[in-house]
N, CA, C and O atoms as CSV, one atom per row, in Angstrom:
chain,resi,resn,atom,element,x,y,z
A,1,MET,N,N,37.880,-97.454,-158.064
A,1,MET,CA,C,38.352,-98.162,-159.237
A,1,MET,C,C,38.331,-97.227,-160.434
A,1,MET,O,O,37.498,-96.325,-160.528
A,2,SER,N,N,39.251,-97.458,-161.331
A,2,SER,CA,C,39.289,-96.668,-162.545
A,2,SER,C,C,38.983,-97.565,-163.738
A,2,SER,O,O,39.136,-98.785,-163.675
A,3,TYR,N,N,38.556,-96.949,-164.804
A,3,TYR,CA,C,38.232,-97.691,-166.007
A,3,TYR,C,C,39.314,-97.414,-167.043
A,3,TYR,O,O,39.808,-96.295,-167.182
A,4,ASP,N,N,39.660,-98.472,-167.760
A,4,ASP,CA,C,40.727,-98.326,-168.734
A,4,ASP,C,C,40.526,-99.353,-169.837
A,4,ASP,O,O,40.102,-100.477,-169.570
A,5,GLN,N,N,40.825,-98.981,-171.058
A,5,GLN,CA,C,40.775,-99.927,-172.162
A,5,GLN,C,C,42.182,-100.398,-172.469
A,5,GLN,O,O,42.622,-100.342,-173.617
A,6,TYR,N,N,42.876,-100.852,-171.473
A,6,TYR,CA,C,44.303,-101.133,-171.561
A,6,TYR,C,C,44.629,-102.422,-172.303
A,6,TYR,O,O,45.403,-102.392,-173.259
A,7,ALA,N,N,44.063,-103.548,-171.893
A,7,ALA,CA,C,44.474,-104.833,-172.437
A,7,ALA,C,C,43.823,-105.145,-173.782
A,7,ALA,O,O,44.455,-105.751,-174.646
A,8,ASP,N,N,42.595,-104.746,-173.963
A,8,ASP,CA,C,41.874,-105.087,-175.176
A,8,ASP,C,C,41.077,-103.861,-175.612
A,8,ASP,O,O,40.134,-103.469,-174.924
A,9,PRO,N,N,41.431,-103.253,-176.729
A,9,PRO,CA,C,40.775,-102.017,-177.140
A,9,PRO,C,C,39.261,-102.151,-177.316
A,9,PRO,O,O,38.546,-101.153,-177.223
A,10,GLY,N,N,38.764,-103.348,-177.565
A,10,GLY,CA,C,37.346,-103.535,-177.769
A,10,GLY,C,C,36.574,-103.836,-176.503
A,10,GLY,O,O,35.359,-104.028,-176.553
A,11,ARG,N,N,37.250,-103.881,-175.374
A,11,ARG,CA,C,36.610,-104.285,-174.124
A,11,ARG,C,C,36.956,-103.304,-173.017
A,11,ARG,O,O,38.126,-102.971,-172.830
A,12,LEU,N,N,35.979,-102.848,-172.297
A,12,LEU,CA,C,36.194,-101.942,-171.180
A,12,LEU,C,C,36.535,-102.759,-169.943
A,12,LEU,O,O,35.780,-103.654,-169.563
A,13,LEU,N,N,37.650,-102.464,-169.322
A,13,LEU,CA,C,38.100,-103.225,-168.161
A,13,LEU,C,C,38.015,-102.389,-166.900
A,13,LEU,O,O,38.202,-101.173,-166.939
A,14,VAL,N,N,37.736,-103.035,-165.788
A,14,VAL,CA,C,37.759,-102.374,-164.491
A,14,VAL,C,C,39.096,-102.736,-163.852
A,14,VAL,O,O,39.396,-103.914,-163.655
A,15,MET,N,N,39.891,-101.732,-163.533
A,15,MET,CA,C,41.219,-101.969,-162.985
A,15,MET,C,C,41.231,-101.689,-161.489
A,15,MET,O,O,40.697,-100.681,-161.027
A,16,GLU,N,N,41.842,-102.589,-160.748
A,16,GLU,CA,C,41.983,-102.425,-159.308
A,16,GLU,C,C,43.046,-101.367,-159.022
A,16,GLU,O,O,43.915,-101.123,-159.860
A,17,PRO,N,N,42.986,-100.737,-157.847
A,17,PRO,CA,C,44.045,-99.792,-157.475
A,17,PRO,C,C,45.404,-100.506,-157.461
A,17,PRO,O,O,45.510,-101.640,-156.994
A,18,GLY,N,N,46.410,-99.854,-157.963
A,18,GLY,CA,C,47.762,-100.425,-157.983
A,18,GLY,C,C,47.999,-101.382,-159.139
A,18,GLY,O,O,49.020,-102.070,-159.172
A,19,TRP,N,N,47.073,-101.437,-160.086
A,19,TRP,CA,C,47.208,-102.389,-161.179
A,19,TRP,C,C,48.422,-102.101,-162.052
A,19,TRP,O,O,49.022,-103.028,-162.596
A,20,ARG,N,N,48.794,-100.833,-162.193
A,20,ARG,CA,C,49.919,-100.492,-163.067
A,20,ARG,C,C,51.228,-101.073,-162.541
A,20,ARG,O,O,52.021,-101.605,-163.318
A,21,ALA,N,N,51.464,-100.979,-161.238
A,21,ALA,CA,C,52.689,-101.536,-160.662
A,21,ALA,C,C,52.711,-103.052,-160.825
A,21,ALA,O,O,53.748,-103.629,-161.152
A,22,ARG,N,N,51.567,-103.699,-160.598
A,22,ARG,CA,C,51.487,-105.152,-160.753
A,22,ARG,C,C,51.714,-105.524,-162.212
A,22,ARG,O,O,52.433,-106.478,-162.509
A,23,ASP,N,N,51.104,-104.775,-163.114
A,23,ASP,CA,C,51.247,-105.018,-164.540
A,23,ASP,C,C,52.704,-104.865,-164.976
A,23,ASP,O,O,53.224,-105.701,-165.714
A,24,ASP,N,N,53.357,-103.807,-164.523
A,24,ASP,CA,C,54.764,-103.593,-164.877
A,24,ASP,C,C,55.652,-104.694,-164.331
A,24,ASP,O,O,56.609,-105.104,-164.987
A,25,SER,N,N,55.344,-105.175,-163.139
A,25,SER,CA,C,56.123,-106.261,-162.542
A,25,SER,C,C,55.982,-107.536,-163.371
A,25,SER,O,O,56.979,-108.185,-163.687
A,26,LEU,N,N,54.759,-107.892,-163.720
A,26,LEU,CA,C,54.533,-109.099,-164.519
A,26,LEU,C,C,55.157,-108.972,-165.897
A,26,LEU,O,O,55.680,-109.944,-166.443
A,27,ARG,N,N,55.101,-107.783,-166.450
A,27,ARG,CA,C,55.724,-107.536,-167.759
A,27,ARG,C,C,57.230,-107.772,-167.673
A,27,ARG,O,O,57.821,-108.389,-168.559
A,28,GLY,N,N,57.839,-107.278,-166.605
A,28,GLY,CA,C,59.272,-107.481,-166.404
A,28,GLY,C,C,59.634,-108.951,-166.261
A,28,GLY,O,O,60.632,-109.410,-166.818
A,29,TRP,N,N,58.813,-109.693,-165.505
A,29,TRP,CA,C,59.068,-111.127,-165.335
A,29,TRP,C,C,58.903,-111.876,-166.655
A,29,TRP,O,O,59.675,-112.787,-166.955
A,30,ALA,N,N,57.894,-111.491,-167.445
A,30,ALA,CA,C,57.692,-112.135,-168.751
A,30,ALA,C,C,58.882,-111.867,-169.666
A,30,ALA,O,O,59.359,-112.771,-170.352
A,31,LEU,N,N,59.360,-110.622,-169.675
A,31,LEU,CA,C,60.530,-110.293,-170.502
A,31,LEU,C,C,61.777,-111.031,-170.012
A,31,LEU,O,O,62.605,-111.455,-170.818
A,32,ALA,N,N,61.912,-111.184,-168.688
A,32,ALA,CA,C,63.043,-111.939,-168.146
A,32,ALA,C,C,62.987,-113.384,-168.622
A,32,ALA,O,O,64.011,-113.974,-168.964
A,33,GLY,N,N,61.782,-113.949,-168.640
A,33,GLY,CA,C,61.622,-115.326,-169.122
A,33,GLY,C,C,62.012,-115.467,-170.579
A,33,GLY,O,O,62.691,-116.422,-170.957
A,34,TYR,N,N,61.586,-114.521,-171.396
A,34,TYR,CA,C,61.974,-114.563,-172.811
A,34,TYR,C,C,63.484,-114.393,-172.963
A,34,TYR,O,O,64.103,-115.056,-173.795
A,35,GLY,N,N,64.073,-113.515,-172.169
A,35,GLY,CA,C,65.524,-113.333,-172.224
A,35,GLY,C,C,66.277,-114.601,-171.834
A,35,GLY,O,O,67.268,-114.963,-172.469
A,36,LEU,N,N,65.804,-115.271,-170.792
A,36,LEU,CA,C,66.427,-116.532,-170.384
A,36,LEU,C,C,66.280,-117.590,-171.468
A,36,LEU,O,O,67.195,-118.381,-171.699
A,37,ASN,N,N,65.139,-117.604,-172.125
A,37,ASN,CA,C,64.953,-118.565,-173.219
A,37,ASN,C,C,65.887,-118.270,-174.381
A,37,ASN,O,O,66.452,-119.193,-174.967
A,38,PHE,N,N,66.057,-116.994,-174.725
A,38,PHE,CA,C,67.019,-116.644,-175.778
A,38,PHE,C,C,68.432,-117.054,-175.376
A,38,PHE,O,O,69.198,-117.561,-176.196
A,39,ALA,N,N,68.769,-116.829,-174.110
A,39,ALA,CA,C,70.108,-117.188,-173.624
A,39,ALA,C,C,70.339,-118.694,-173.704
A,39,ALA,O,O,71.479,-119.145,-173.818
A,40,SER,N,N,69.268,-119.466,-173.646
A,40,SER,CA,C,69.421,-120.927,-173.681
A,40,SER,C,C,70.011,-121.399,-175.008
A,40,SER,O,O,70.550,-122.503,-175.087
A,41,LEU,N,N,69.914,-120.585,-176.036
A,41,LEU,CA,C,70.526,-120.947,-177.316
A,41,LEU,C,C,72.047,-121.012,-177.199
A,41,LEU,O,O,72.710,-121.670,-178.000
A,42,PHE,N,N,72.594,-120.324,-176.191
A,42,PHE,CA,C,74.046,-120.288,-176.005
A,42,PHE,C,C,74.507,-121.062,-174.772
A,42,PHE,O,O,75.706,-121.244,-174.565
A,43,THR,N,N,73.560,-121.515,-173.957
A,43,THR,CA,C,73.927,-122.206,-172.711
A,43,THR,C,C,73.519,-123.674,-172.709
A,43,THR,O,O,73.583,-124.343,-171.678
A,44,GLY,N,N,73.102,-124.165,-173.864
A,44,GLY,CA,C,72.705,-125.565,-173.937
A,44,GLY,C,C,71.366,-125.854,-173.270
A,44,GLY,O,O,71.079,-127.006,-172.943
A,45,GLY,N,N,70.557,-124.847,-173.067
A,45,GLY,CA,C,69.229,-125.054,-172.512
A,45,GLY,C,C,69.102,-124.877,-171.014
A,45,GLY,O,O,67.996,-124.947,-170.478
A,46,ILE,N,N,70.220,-124.646,-170.320
A,46,ILE,CA,C,70.169,-124.515,-168.857
A,46,ILE,C,C,69.305,-123.331,-168.444
A,46,ILE,O,O,68.488,-123.455,-167.532
A,47,THR,N,N,69.471,-122.193,-169.095
A,47,THR,CA,C,68.683,-121.017,-168.704
A,47,THR,C,C,67.207,-121.191,-169.068
A,47,THR,O,O,66.344,-120.521,-168.501
A,48,SER,N,N,66.920,-122.079,-170.001
A,48,SER,CA,C,65.532,-122.367,-170.330
A,48,SER,C,C,64.834,-123.070,-169.164
A,48,SER,O,O,63.638,-122.878,-168.944
A,49,LEU,N,N,65.580,-123.877,-168.424
A,49,LEU,CA,C,65.019,-124.505,-167.215
A,49,LEU,C,C,64.672,-123.450,-166.173
A,49,LEU,O,O,63.639,-123.542,-165.510
A,50,VAL,N,N,65.528,-122.456,-166.031
A,50,VAL,CA,C,65.257,-121.363,-165.097
A,50,VAL,C,C,64.007,-120.605,-165.554
A,50,VAL,O,O,63.161,-120.245,-164.735
A,51,ALA,N,N,63.896,-120.367,-166.860
A,51,ALA,CA,C,62.720,-119.675,-167.406
A,51,ALA,C,C,61.456,-120.504,-167.176
A,51,ALA,O,O,60.391,-119.945,-166.911
A,52,LEU,N,N,61.563,-121.823,-167.276
A,52,LEU,CA,C,60.416,-122.694,-167.032
A,52,LEU,C,C,59.940,-122.574,-165.588
A,52,LEU,O,O,58.744,-122.430,-165.335
A,53,ILE,N,N,60.863,-122.633,-164.658
A,53,ILE,CA,C,60.514,-122.507,-163.238
A,53,ILE,C,C,59.896,-121.137,-162.980
A,53,ILE,O,O,58.892,-121.030,-162.277
A,54,LEU,N,N,60.488,-120.097,-163.542
A,54,LEU,CA,C,59.960,-118.739,-163.401
A,54,LEU,C,C,58.531,-118.650,-163.936
A,54,LEU,O,O,57.662,-118.059,-163.296
A,55,ALA,N,N,58.291,-119.231,-165.097
A,55,ALA,CA,C,56.959,-119.186,-165.705
A,55,ALA,C,C,55.931,-119.918,-164.855
A,55,ALA,O,O,54.806,-119.446,-164.691
A,56,TYR,N,N,56.317,-121.074,-164.311
A,56,TYR,CA,C,55.385,-121.805,-163.444
A,56,TYR,C,C,55.078,-121.014,-162.168
A,56,TYR,O,O,53.938,-120.997,-161.704
A,57,VAL,N,N,56.088,-120.366,-161.610
A,57,VAL,CA,C,55.886,-119.595,-160.372
A,57,VAL,C,C,55.014,-118.373,-160.624
A,57,VAL,O,O,54.125,-118.074,-159.827
A,58,LYS,N,N,55.254,-117.670,-161.710
A,58,LYS,CA,C,54.548,-116.417,-161.984
A,58,LYS,C,C,53.190,-116.605,-162.667
A,58,LYS,O,O,52.394,-115.667,-162.715
A,59,ALA,N,N,52.918,-117.793,-163.190
A,59,ALA,CA,C,51.655,-118.020,-163.903
A,59,ALA,C,C,50.441,-117.757,-163.018
A,59,ALA,O,O,49.450,-117.195,-163.483
A,60,SER,N,N,50.505,-118.152,-161.759
A,60,SER,CA,C,49.349,-117.935,-160.872
A,60,SER,C,C,49.180,-116.452,-160.539
A,60,SER,O,O,48.054,-115.979,-160.383
A,61,ASP,N,N,50.280,-115.720,-160.430
A,61,ASP,CA,C,50.195,-114.275,-160.177
A,61,ASP,C,C,49.602,-113.534,-161.377
A,61,ASP,O,O,48.959,-112.496,-161.220
A,62,ALA,N,N,49.823,-114.072,-162.559
A,62,ALA,CA,C,49.402,-113.397,-163.780
A,62,ALA,C,C,47.988,-113.773,-164.214
A,62,ALA,O,O,47.498,-113.281,-165.230
A,63,ARG,N,N,47.339,-114.635,-163.452
A,63,ARG,CA,C,45.990,-115.059,-163.826
A,63,ARG,C,C,45.098,-113.851,-164.093
A,63,ARG,O,O,45.129,-112.870,-163.351
A,64,GLU,N,N,44.310,-113.932,-165.149
A,64,GLU,CA,C,43.373,-112.886,-165.569
A,64,GLU,C,C,44.066,-111.587,-166.003
A,64,GLU,O,O,43.473,-110.510,-165.946
A,65,THR,N,N,45.314,-111.700,-166.431
A,65,THR,CA,C,46.008,-110.556,-167.029
A,65,THR,C,C,46.496,-110.983,-168.410
A,65,THR,O,O,46.458,-112.163,-168.757
A,66,ILE,N,N,46.948,-110.023,-169.178
A,66,ILE,CA,C,47.462,-110.354,-170.505
A,66,ILE,C,C,48.755,-111.153,-170.418
A,66,ILE,O,O,49.140,-111.807,-171.387
A,67,TYR,N,N,49.424,-111.111,-169.286
A,67,TYR,CA,C,50.712,-111.801,-169.158
A,67,TYR,C,C,50.566,-113.277,-168.852
A,67,TYR,O,O,51.543,-114.018,-168.955
A,68,ALA,N,N,49.387,-113.726,-168.481
A,68,ALA,CA,C,49.163,-115.157,-168.264
A,68,ALA,C,C,49.455,-115.927,-169.550
A,68,ALA,O,O,50.038,-117.011,-169.514
A,69,SER,N,N,49.048,-115.364,-170.680
A,69,SER,CA,C,49.290,-116.038,-171.961
A,69,SER,C,C,50.783,-116.114,-172.282
A,69,SER,O,O,51.224,-117.051,-172.948
A,70,HIS,N,N,51.552,-115.151,-171.820
A,70,HIS,CA,C,52.997,-115.176,-172.070
A,70,HIS,C,C,53.672,-116.275,-171.244
A,70,HIS,O,O,54.553,-116.976,-171.742
A,71,PHE,N,N,53.263,-116.421,-170.002
A,71,PHE,CA,C,53.845,-117.494,-169.191
A,71,PHE,C,C,53.402,-118.860,-169.713
A,71,PHE,O,O,54.188,-119.807,-169.717
A,72,ASP,N,N,52.146,-118.966,-170.153
A,72,ASP,CA,C,51.674,-120.212,-170.767
A,72,ASP,C,C,52.477,-120.526,-172.023
A,72,ASP,O,O,52.828,-121.681,-172.263
A,73,ASN,N,N,52.766,-119.512,-172.816
A,73,ASN,CA,C,53.567,-119.694,-174.024
A,73,ASN,C,C,54.959,-120.211,-173.676
A,73,ASN,O,O,55.449,-121.141,-174.317
A,74,GLN,N,N,55.597,-119.627,-172.677
A,74,GLN,CA,C,56.941,-120.051,-172.308
A,74,GLN,C,C,56.957,-121.495,-171.816
A,74,GLN,O,O,57.876,-122.252,-172.128
A,75,ILE,N,N,55.940,-121.871,-171.050
A,75,ILE,CA,C,55.846,-123.252,-170.569
A,75,ILE,C,C,55.635,-124.204,-171.741
A,75,ILE,O,O,56.302,-125.233,-171.844
A,76,SER,N,N,54.713,-123.855,-172.613
A,76,SER,CA,C,54.412,-124.693,-173.775
A,76,SER,C,C,55.625,-124.849,-174.690
A,76,SER,O,O,55.931,-125.950,-175.148
A,77,VAL,N,N,56.306,-123.745,-174.948
A,77,VAL,CA,C,57.471,-123.790,-175.836
A,77,VAL,C,C,58.564,-124.671,-175.245
A,77,VAL,O,O,59.216,-125.415,-175.978
A,78,PHE,N,N,58.774,-124.601,-173.939
A,78,PHE,CA,C,59.801,-125.446,-173.318
A,78,PHE,C,C,59.490,-126.923,-173.568
A,78,PHE,O,O,60.339,-127.668,-174.056
A,79,TRP,N,N,58.259,-127.342,-173.227
A,79,TRP,CA,C,57.932,-128.770,-173.322
A,79,TRP,C,C,57.905,-129.252,-174.767
A,79,TRP,O,O,58.376,-130.353,-175.052
A,80,TRP,N,N,57.362,-128.449,-175.691
A,80,TRP,CA,C,57.359,-128.863,-177.088
A,80,TRP,C,C,58.771,-128.879,-177.670
A,80,TRP,O,O,59.087,-129.734,-178.497
A,81,SER,N,N,59.615,-127.950,-177.251
A,81,SER,CA,C,61.009,-127.966,-177.713
A,81,SER,C,C,61.722,-129.219,-177.237
A,81,SER,O,O,62.509,-129.814,-177.973
A,82,LEU,N,N,61.446,-129.615,-176.008
A,82,LEU,CA,C,62.039,-130.849,-175.478
A,82,LEU,C,C,61.567,-132.058,-176.274
A,82,LEU,O,O,62.365,-132.924,-176.631
A,83,VAL,N,N,60.260,-132.112,-176.551
A,83,VAL,CA,C,59.712,-133.229,-177.333
A,83,VAL,C,C,60.366,-133.288,-178.706
A,83,VAL,O,O,60.808,-134.354,-179.136
A,84,TRP,N,N,60.431,-132.140,-179.406
A,84,TRP,CA,C,60.999,-132.138,-180.749
A,84,TRP,C,C,62.501,-132.389,-180.754
A,84,TRP,O,O,63.040,-132.901,-181.735
A,85,SER,N,N,63.176,-132.035,-179.674
A,85,SER,CA,C,64.608,-132.352,-179.571
A,85,SER,C,C,64.812,-133.858,-179.473
A,85,SER,O,O,65.709,-134.410,-180.110
A,86,VAL,N,N,63.987,-134.515,-178.679
A,86,VAL,CA,C,64.076,-135.976,-178.548
A,86,VAL,C,C,63.708,-136.654,-179.866
A,86,VAL,O,O,64.383,-137.588,-180.301
A,87,VAL,N,N,62.627,-136.176,-180.502
A,87,VAL,CA,C,62.221,-136.740,-181.794
A,87,VAL,C,C,63.344,-136.543,-182.816
A,87,VAL,O,O,63.646,-137.458,-183.582
A,88,GLY,N,N,63.959,-135.373,-182.835
A,88,GLY,CA,C,65.070,-135.123,-183.746
A,88,GLY,C,C,66.238,-136.054,-183.484
A,88,GLY,O,O,66.877,-136.535,-184.420
A,89,PHE,N,N,66.520,-136.310,-182.208
A,89,PHE,CA,C,67.600,-137.238,-181.867
A,89,PHE,C,C,67.283,-138.642,-182.374
A,89,PHE,O,O,68.154,-139.316,-182.924
A,90,ILE,N,N,66.048,-139.080,-182.193
A,90,ILE,CA,C,65.654,-140.419,-182.665
A,90,ILE,C,C,65.766,-140.505,-184.187
A,90,ILE,O,O,66.258,-141.498,-184.723
A,91,PHE,N,N,65.309,-139.465,-184.876
A,91,PHE,CA,C,65.368,-139.472,-186.339
A,91,PHE,C,C,66.777,-139.225,-186.881
A,91,PHE,O,O,67.009,-139.329,-188.085
A,92,MET,N,N,67.701,-138.903,-186.004
A,92,MET,CA,C,69.090,-138.732,-186.432
A,92,MET,C,C,69.606,-140.042,-187.035
A,92,MET,O,O,70.448,-140.031,-187.933
A,93,PHE,N,N,69.096,-141.164,-186.535
A,93,PHE,CA,C,69.533,-142.472,-187.020
A,93,PHE,C,C,68.981,-142.783,-188.405
A,93,PHE,O,O,69.498,-143.667,-189.088
A,94,VAL,N,N,67.945,-142.075,-188.827
A,94,VAL,CA,C,67.370,-142.259,-190.150
A,94,VAL,C,C,67.889,-141.192,-191.110
A,94,VAL,O,O,67.692,-141.293,-192.321
A,95,GLY,N,N,68.549,-140.176,-190.571
A,95,GLY,CA,C,69.151,-139.152,-191.406
A,95,GLY,C,C,68.377,-137.850,-191.516
A,95,GLY,O,O,68.842,-136.918,-192.171
A,96,ILE,N,N,67.201,-137.760,-190.888
A,96,ILE,CA,C,66.437,-136.517,-190.998
A,96,ILE,C,C,66.353,-135.778,-189.662
A,96,ILE,O,O,65.572,-134.838,-189.519
A,97,GLY,N,N,67.144,-136.195,-188.701
A,97,GLY,CA,C,67.140,-135.544,-187.399
A,97,GLY,C,C,67.540,-134.084,-187.464
A,97,GLY,O,O,66.994,-133.253,-186.738
A,98,TRP,N,N,68.506,-133.764,-188.343
A,98,TRP,CA,C,68.933,-132.368,-188.476
A,98,TRP,C,C,67.796,-131.491,-188.982
A,98,TRP,O,O,67.664,-130.336,-188.578
A,99,LEU,N,N,66.977,-132.048,-189.869
A,99,LEU,CA,C,65.832,-131.303,-190.384
A,99,LEU,C,C,64.826,-131.023,-189.256
A,99,LEU,O,O,64.319,-129.908,-189.131
A,100,VAL,N,N,64.547,-132.039,-188.446
A,100,VAL,CA,C,63.619,-131.872,-187.317
A,100,VAL,C,C,64.167,-130.832,-186.353
A,100,VAL,O,O,63.435,-129.950,-185.904
A,101,TRP,N,N,65.455,-130.931,-186.032
A,101,TRP,CA,C,66.066,-129.948,-185.122
A,101,TRP,C,C,66.029,-128.537,-185.702
A,101,TRP,O,O,65.771,-127.572,-184.983
A,102,GLY,N,N,66.290,-128.421,-187.006
A,102,GLY,CA,C,66.267,-127.110,-187.653
A,102,GLY,C,C,64.887,-126.478,-187.609
A,102,GLY,O,O,64.751,-125.292,-187.308
A,103,LEU,N,N,63.868,-127.265,-187.908
A,103,LEU,CA,C,62.496,-126.754,-187.852
A,103,LEU,C,C,62.102,-126.396,-186.422
A,103,LEU,O,O,61.441,-125.382,-186.196
A,104,ALA,N,N,62.503,-127.221,-185.459
A,104,ALA,CA,C,62.207,-126.935,-184.053
A,104,ALA,C,C,62.910,-125.647,-183.612
A,104,ALA,O,O,62.340,-124.850,-182.868
A,105,PHE,N,N,64.138,-125.449,-184.068
A,105,PHE,CA,C,64.882,-124.235,-183.748
A,105,PHE,C,C,64.176,-122.998,-184.298
A,105,PHE,O,O,64.017,-122.007,-183.585
A,106,LEU,N,N,63.751,-123.050,-185.563
A,106,LEU,CA,C,63.048,-121.916,-186.176
A,106,LEU,C,C,61.740,-121.623,-185.446
A,106,LEU,O,O,61.404,-120.460,-185.224
A,107,TRP,N,N,60.999,-122.668,-185.071
A,107,TRP,CA,C,59.746,-122.501,-184.344
A,107,TRP,C,C,60.006,-121.862,-182.978
A,107,TRP,O,O,59.275,-120.963,-182.562
A,108,PHE,N,N,61.046,-122.326,-182.283
A,108,PHE,CA,C,61.416,-121.782,-180.980
A,108,PHE,C,C,61.734,-120.289,-181.093
A,108,PHE,O,O,61.211,-119.484,-180.323
A,109,VAL,N,N,62.578,-119.922,-182.040
A,109,VAL,CA,C,62.963,-118.519,-182.219
A,109,VAL,C,C,61.744,-117.679,-182.574
A,109,VAL,O,O,61.577,-116.579,-182.046
A,110,TYR,N,N,60.892,-118.182,-183.460
A,110,TYR,CA,C,59.677,-117.456,-183.833
A,110,TYR,C,C,58.798,-117.183,-182.622
A,110,TYR,O,O,58.341,-116.056,-182.431
A,111,ARG,N,N,58.556,-118.204,-181.800
A,111,ARG,CA,C,57.686,-118.029,-180.629
A,111,ARG,C,C,58.306,-117.073,-179.613
A,111,ARG,O,O,57.583,-116.298,-178.986
A,112,MET,N,N,59.605,-117.109,-179.441
A,112,MET,CA,C,60.268,-116.218,-178.483
A,112,MET,C,C,60.256,-114.765,-178.984
A,112,MET,O,O,60.007,-113.841,-178.210
A,113,VAL,N,N,60.526,-114.575,-180.270
A,113,VAL,CA,C,60.510,-113.216,-180.824
A,113,VAL,C,C,59.091,-112.650,-180.769
A,113,VAL,O,O,58.891,-111.511,-180.347
A,114,LYS,N,N,58.110,-113.443,-181.194
A,114,LYS,CA,C,56.718,-112.985,-181.166
A,114,LYS,C,C,56.303,-112.631,-179.738
A,114,LYS,O,O,55.682,-111.592,-179.511
A,115,GLY,N,N,56.643,-113.487,-178.779
A,115,GLY,CA,C,56.285,-113.224,-177.390
A,115,GLY,C,C,56.952,-111.979,-176.839
A,115,GLY,O,O,56.325,-111.198,-176.124
A,116,THR,N,N,58.219,-111.792,-177.169
A,116,THR,CA,C,58.944,-110.616,-176.694
A,116,THR,C,C,58.336,-109.336,-177.260
A,116,THR,O,O,58.113,-108.372,-176.528
A,117,VAL,N,N,58.072,-109.332,-178.544
A,117,VAL,CA,C,57.489,-108.146,-179.186
A,117,VAL,C,C,56.118,-107.844,-178.595
A,117,VAL,O,O,55.807,-106.687,-178.311
A,118,ARG,N,N,55.298,-108.870,-178.407
A,118,ARG,CA,C,53.953,-108.648,-177.873
A,118,ARG,C,C,54.001,-108.231,-176.404
A,118,ARG,O,O,53.129,-107.488,-175.953
A,119,THR,N,N,54.998,-108.691,-175.650
A,119,THR,CA,C,55.143,-108.250,-174.262
A,119,THR,C,C,55.549,-106.781,-174.220
A,119,THR,O,O,55.002,-106.005,-173.436
A,120,VAL,N,N,56.494,-106.405,-175.051
A,120,VAL,CA,C,56.917,-105.004,-175.111
A,120,VAL,C,C,55.742,-104.106,-175.495
A,120,VAL,O,O,55.607,-102.994,-174.986
A,121,ASP,N,N,54.897,-104.599,-176.396
A,121,ASP,CA,C,53.719,-103.832,-176.829
A,121,ASP,C,C,52.553,-103.918,-175.842
A,121,ASP,O,O,51.499,-103.324,-176.071
A,122,ARG,N,N,52.741,-104.659,-174.744
A,122,ARG,CA,C,51.704,-104.851,-173.721
A,122,ARG,C,C,50.444,-105.490,-174.295
A,122,ARG,O,O,49.326,-105.042,-174.039
A,123,VAL,N,N,50.651,-106.545,-175.075
A,123,VAL,CA,C,49.558,-107.304,-175.684
A,123,VAL,C,C,49.731,-108.759,-175.288
A,123,VAL,O,O,50.859,-109.236,-175.168
A,124,GLY,N,N,48.641,-109.465,-175.084
A,124,GLY,CA,C,48.722,-110.889,-174.766
A,124,GLY,C,C,49.277,-111.684,-175.925
A,124,GLY,O,O,49.233,-111.233,-177.069
A,125,PHE,N,N,49.801,-112.870,-175.638
A,125,PHE,CA,C,50.375,-113.688,-176.697
A,125,PHE,C,C,49.275,-114.164,-177.604
A,125,PHE,O,O,49.538,-114.876,-178.573
């Protein structure tokens, strides 16, 4: 085993053999999920469903890595975006639905950009 301060500069981690390949694979899957979520802005949310399935499948593989938080973020963002979309639709009848949708959109973009940047930097969400 080798020692590396890879995930958290303040903590010494013990890395298993082959950890770099596994780490790079999970990083790629996390970035793919963020890309699919960004694409959902142009596909009406269909690719976000694919990203959700991907995140659920890869979450168990990413356990105890920095990428587990990224898959958790993608899952959380999907469900909260769905909730706020429904709430915005309901409030459309009162006239403030566009405001709810706008705020939900900004929150979605913020979480996706933050997650993408932190994945590229190899930092947990």
